[in-house]
C-alpha positions in Angstrom: -0.1 0.0 -0.3 2.4 2.7 1.2 4.5 2.7 -2.8 1.5 2.3 -4.3 2.0 5.1 -7.5 -0.5 7.9 -7.1 -1.0 8.2 -11.4 -3.8 10.5 -10.3 -1.4 13.2 -9.0 0.9 13.1 -12.3 -2.2 13.6 -14.3 -3.4 17.2 -12.8 -0.1 17.8 -12.1 0.2 17.4 -15.8 -3.1 19.5 -16.5 -1.8 22.2 -14.0 1.6 22.8 -15.2 -0.5 23.1 -19.4 -2.6 25.4 -17.5 0.7 27.6 -15.8 2.3 27.1 -19.3 -0.6 28.6 -20.6 -1.8 31.6 -18.3 2.7 32.7 -18.6 1.9 32.9 -22.2 -1.3 35.3 -21.4 0.4 37.4 -19.3 3.9 37.9 -21.4 1.3 39.1 -24.4 0.1 41.5 -21.5 2.6 42.6 -20.0 5.3 43.7 -23.2 2.4 45.6 -24.4 2.2 47.8 -21.2 5.2 48.2 -22.1 5.3 49.3 -25.4 2.1 51.7 -24.3 4.4 53.1 -21.9 7.8 53.5 -23.7 5.3 55.1 -27.0 3.9 57.9 -24.8 6.9 58.3 -24.1 8.1 58.7 -27.5 10.6 56.5 -26.7 13.2 54.7 -29.7 11.3 51.3 -30.0 13.6 48.1 -31.5 11.8 44.3 -31.0 14.8 41.3 -30.9 13.2 37.7 -29.9 15.1 35.1 -29.1 17.8 33.3 -31.1 17.0 29.7 -29.4 14.1 28.0 -30.0 11.4 30.1 -27.2 8.7 29.4 -30.7 5.6 30.6 -28.3 7.8 33.2 -26.8 9.3 34.6 -30.0 6.4 33.9 -32.1 4.6 36.6 -29.4 7.2 39.1 -30.0 6.9 38.5 -33.8 3.0 40.2 -33.5 3.7 42.5 -30.8 6.0 44.8 -33.6 3.4 44.2 -36.3 0.6 45.0 -34.1 2.8 48.5 -33.1 4.5 48.6 -36.3 8.1 48.6 -34.9 11.9 46.9 -36.1 11.4 43.8 -35.7 15.2 41.4 -35.8 14.4 38.9 -35.8 17.2 37.0 -33.9 16.1 32.7 -34.2 16.2 33.5 -37.8 19.4 34.6 -39.0 20.9 32.0 -35.5 19.7 29.0 -37.8 20.5 30.5 -40.7 24.7 30.3 -39.2 24.1 26.8 -36.7 23.8 23.4 -37.1 24.1 20.9 -34.9 27.9 21.1 -34.7 28.3 24.3 -34.5 25.7 25.4 -31.4 27.5 25.7 -28.9 30.1 28.1 -30.9 26.3 30.5 -30.3 24.8 29.2 -28.2 24.6 27.9 -24.4 23.4 24.6 -23.0 20.7 26.7 -21.8 20.0 28.2 -24.6 21.6 32.5 -23.1 23.8 33.3 -26.0 27.9 33.1 -26.4 30.3 36.0 -26.2 30.6 35.5 -29.9 26.1 34.5 -30.1 25.3 38.4 -28.0 28.2 40.1 -30.3 25.7 38.6 -34.1 22.9 40.1 -31.4 24.5 43.7 -31.4 25.1 43.7 -35.1 21.5 42.7 -35.6 20.5 45.2 -33.4 23.1 48.1 -35.5 21.6 47.1 -38.8 18.7 48.2 -37.0 19.7 51.2 -36.2 21.7 52.4 -39.4 17.8 51.4 -40.9 16.1 53.1 -39.2 18.9 56.0 -39.6 19.0 56.6 -42.8 14.8 56.3 -43.0 14.1 60.0 -40.9 
């Protein structure tokens, strides 16, 4: 009796994890939109960039919010995918998906390219 698995608890935890993930995604969009609204209200220029790693829901939200608010968007994920394959992934991203120093350099260059476009369009 003592060692019997308690499967119903496992299923409930999985269900709650899915609900938690949905709530995190909903809150992310809402909070990012609040930040964008605040910055626009203060006339602070905004460039939206996504994650270079595989944070697909967050990356999708960031791109969607950039389009919705007509903001410049840097697609780091797409650019990193073009640079990386399985053999050289560690050159650009750590195991936890954070960029390496070279990865951060590439992200900075991506933003710089967008800044130059903005400067020439004014």
